[in-house]
C-alpha positions as a Markdown table, in Angstrom:
| # | Residue | x | y | z |
|---|---|---|---|---|
| 1 | Unk | -17.1 | 17.6 | -23.2 |
| 2 | Unk | -17.0 | 19.9 | -20.2 |
| 3 | Unk | -13.6 | 20.7 | -18.6 |
| 4 | Unk | -13.5 | 22.5 | -15.3 |
| 5 | Unk | -10.6 | 23.1 | -12.9 |
| 6 | Unk | -9.6 | 25.2 | -9.9 |
| 7 | Unk | -8.0 | 27.6 | -12.3 |
| 8 | Unk | -11.2 | 28.2 | -14.3 |
| 9 | Unk | -13.8 | 28.0 | -11.6 |
| 10 | Unk | -14.1 | 30.9 | -9.0 |
| 11 | Unk | -13.3 | 30.0 | -5.4 |
| 12 | Unk | -16.4 | 30.0 | -3.2 |
| 13 | Unk | -15.4 | 32.7 | -0.7 |
| 14 | Unk | -18.9 | 33.1 | 0.6 |
| 15 | Unk | -19.0 | 29.6 | 2.1 |
| 16 | Unk | -15.5 | 29.7 | 3.5 |
| 17 | Unk | -16.2 | 32.9 | 5.4 |
| 18 | Unk | -18.8 | 31.1 | 7.4 |
| 19 | Unk | -18.2 | 29.8 | 11.0 |
| 20 | Unk | -16.6 | 26.4 | 10.8 |
| 21 | Unk | -15.2 | 26.9 | 7.3 |
| 22 | Unk | -12.6 | 29.7 | 8.1 |
| 23 | Unk | -9.3 | 29.6 | 6.2 |
| 24 | Unk | -10.4 | 26.9 | 3.8 |
| 25 | Unk | -10.3 | 27.4 | 0.0 |
| 26 | Unk | -13.1 | 25.6 | -1.9 |
| 27 | Unk | -14.0 | 25.2 | -5.6 |
| 28 | Unk | -17.3 | 23.6 | -6.7 |
| 29 | Unk | -16.3 | 21.7 | -9.8 |
| 30 | Unk | -19.4 | 19.6 | -10.6 |
| 31 | Unk | -23.1 | 20.2 | -9.8 |
| 32 | Unk | -26.3 | 20.6 | -11.7 |
| 33 | Unk | -26.2 | 24.5 | -11.9 |
| 34 | Unk | -22.6 | 24.6 | -13.2 |
| 35 | Unk | -22.5 | 21.6 | -15.5 |
| 36 | Unk | -26.0 | 20.3 | -15.9 |
| 37 | Unk | -24.8 | 17.0 | -14.4 |
| 38 | Unk | -27.2 | 15.3 | -12.1 |
| 39 | Unk | -26.6 | 12.8 | -9.3 |
| 40 | Unk | -23.2 | 14.1 | -8.2 |
| 41 | Unk | -21.7 | 17.1 | -6.5 |
| 42 | Unk | -17.9 | 17.4 | -6.4 |
| 43 | Unk | -15.5 | 20.0 | -5.0 |
| 44 | Unk | -11.8 | 20.6 | -4.4 |
| 45 | Unk | -10.7 | 22.0 | -1.0 |
| 46 | Unk | -7.4 | 23.2 | 0.4 |
| 47 | Unk | -7.0 | 23.1 | 4.1 |
| 48 | Unk | -4.2 | 25.4 | 5.2 |
| 49 | Unk | -2.0 | 24.4 | 8.1 |
| 50 | Unk | -3.8 | 24.3 | 11.5 |
| 51 | Unk | -7.2 | 24.9 | 10.0 |
| 52 | Unk | -10.3 | 22.7 | 10.6 |
| 53 | Unk | -13.7 | 22.2 | 9.0 |
| 54 | Unk | -16.5 | 21.9 | 11.6 |
| 55 | Unk | -17.9 | 18.5 | 12.5 |
| 56 | Unk | -21.1 | 18.1 | 10.5 |
| 57 | Unk | -23.3 | 15.5 | 8.8 |
| 58 | Unk | -25.3 | 15.2 | 5.6 |
| 59 | Unk | -28.7 | 13.6 | 5.9 |
| 60 | Unk | -29.3 | 13.0 | 2.2 |
| 61 | Unk | -26.0 | 11.6 | 0.9 |
| 62 | Unk | -22.8 | 9.8 | 1.8 |
| 63 | Unk | -19.6 | 11.8 | 1.5 |
| 64 | Unk | -16.4 | 10.5 | -0.2 |
| 65 | Unk | -13.3 | 12.4 | 1.0 |
| 66 | Unk | -10.2 | 11.8 | -1.0 |
| 67 | Unk | -6.8 | 13.2 | 0.2 |
| 68 | Unk | -4.9 | 14.3 | -2.9 |
| 69 | Unk | -1.9 | 15.9 | -1.1 |
| 70 | Unk | -0.8 | 16.2 | 2.5 |
| 71 | Unk | -2.5 | 14.7 | 5.5 |
| 72 | Unk | -4.7 | 15.6 | 8.5 |
| 73 | Unk | -7.1 | 14.2 | 11.0 |
| 74 | Unk | -10.7 | 13.0 | 10.4 |
| 75 | Unk | -12.5 | 14.1 | 13.6 |
| 76 | Unk | -15.9 | 13.1 | 15.0 |
| 77 | Unk | -17.3 | 12.1 | 18.3 |
| 78 | Unk | -14.7 | 9.3 | 18.4 |
| 79 | Unk | -10.9 | 9.2 | 18.3 |
| 80 | Unk | -9.3 | 11.2 | 15.4 |
| 81 | Unk | -8.1 | 9.1 | 12.4 |
| 82 | Unk | -5.1 | 10.1 | 10.3 |
| 83 | Unk | -5.8 | 10.5 | 6.6 |
| 84 | Unk | -2.9 | 10.6 | 4.2 |
| 85 | Unk | -2.4 | 11.3 | 0.5 |
| 86 | Unk | -4.1 | 8.5 | -1.4 |
| 87 | Unk | -6.6 | 7.7 | 1.4 |
| 88 | Unk | -10.4 | 8.0 | 0.9 |
| 89 | Unk | -12.8 | 8.2 | 3.8 |
| 90 | Unk | -16.4 | 7.3 | 3.3 |
| 91 | Unk | -18.9 | 8.9 | 5.6 |
| 92 | Unk | -22.4 | 7.4 | 5.4 |
| 93 | Unk | -25.4 | 9.7 | 5.6 |
| 94 | Unk | -26.1 | 10.9 | 9.2 |
| 95 | Unk | -22.5 | 10.2 | 10.4 |
| 96 | Unk | -20.8 | 13.2 | 12.1 |
| 97 | Unk | -17.4 | 14.1 | 10.6 |
| 98 | Unk | -15.0 | 17.0 | 10.2 |
| 99 | Unk | -11.4 | 17.5 | 9.3 |
| 100 | Unk | -8.4 | 19.2 | 10.9 |
| 101 | Unk | -5.1 | 19.8 | 9.2 |
| 102 | Unk | -2.7 | 19.4 | 12.1 |
| 103 | Unk | 0.4 | 19.7 | 9.8 |
| 104 | Unk | 2.5 | 22.6 | 8.6 |
| 105 | Unk | 1.7 | 21.9 | 4.9 |
| 106 | Unk | -1.5 | 22.5 | 2.9 |
| 107 | Unk | -3.7 | 19.5 | 2.6 |
| 108 | Unk | -5.6 | 19.2 | -0.7 |
| 109 | Unk | -8.8 | 17.0 | -0.9 |
| 110 | Unk | -11.5 | 16.2 | -3.3 |
| 111 | Unk | -14.9 | 15.5 | -1.8 |
| 112 | Unk | -18.0 | 14.3 | -3.6 |
| 113 | Unk | -21.5 | 13.1 | -2.9 |
| 114 | Unk | -23.8 | 11.0 | -5.2 |
| 115 | Unk | -27.5 | 10.9 | -5.5 |
| 116 | Unk | -27.8 | 14.7 | -5.2 |
| 117 | Unk | -27.7 | 17.5 | -7.7 |
| 118 | Unk | -26.4 | 20.4 | -5.7 |
| 119 | Unk | -24.8 | 21.3 | -2.4 |
| 120 | Unk | -28.1 | 22.5 | -1.0 |
| 121 | Unk | -29.6 | 19.0 | -1.5 |
| 122 | Unk | -27.1 | 17.4 | 1.0 |
| 123 | Unk | -29.1 | 18.3 | 4.1 |
| 124 | Unk | -26.0 | 19.8 | 5.8 |
| 125 | Unk | -26.1 | 20.2 | 9.6 |
| 126 | Unk | -23.2 | 21.5 | 11.7 |
| 127 | Unk | -22.6 | 20.0 | 15.2 |
| 128 | Unk | -23.1 | 22.7 | 17.9 |
| 129 | Unk | -19.9 | 23.0 | 20.0 |
| 130 | Unk | -17.9 | 21.0 | 17.4 |
| 131 | Unk | -14.7 | 22.6 | 18.7 |
| 132 | Unk | -14.8 | 20.1 | 21.6 |
| 133 | Unk | -13.9 | 17.4 | 19.1 |
| 134 | Unk | -10.5 | 19.1 | 18.8 |
| 135 | Unk | -9.8 | 19.0 | 22.5 |
| 136 | Unk | -6.6 | 17.1 | 23.1 |
| 137 | Unk | -5.8 | 17.3 | 19.4 |
| 138 | Unk | -5.0 | 21.0 | 19.0 |
């Protein structure tokens, strides 16, 4: 058995210091390098109040975005959609998506992708000018 948690896994401060990830706190809990597990990548993320993750897409896997605590807005090129604790959003491959915590509380989520072994396999692409998706929301 392998047991991993946010208290035993180091936070990935390198990724959260990049443009479009500022202010987030992220822990990679499952991937091939860390656990030898294949076919799934899973992380835990805290979105502090008034912080957003850039609009992006993954060409090689669907994303499953489960809100553990709090709420926020799923943003894309369409209207924002409120996600609350207990909700799961499923973003198919190639679909643009991002997240904005428009509340005064931390929003905790778990995201995972199947059919890939590591984050680098996702085919991550950020949307240039993604901040426009927050116009009228922020």
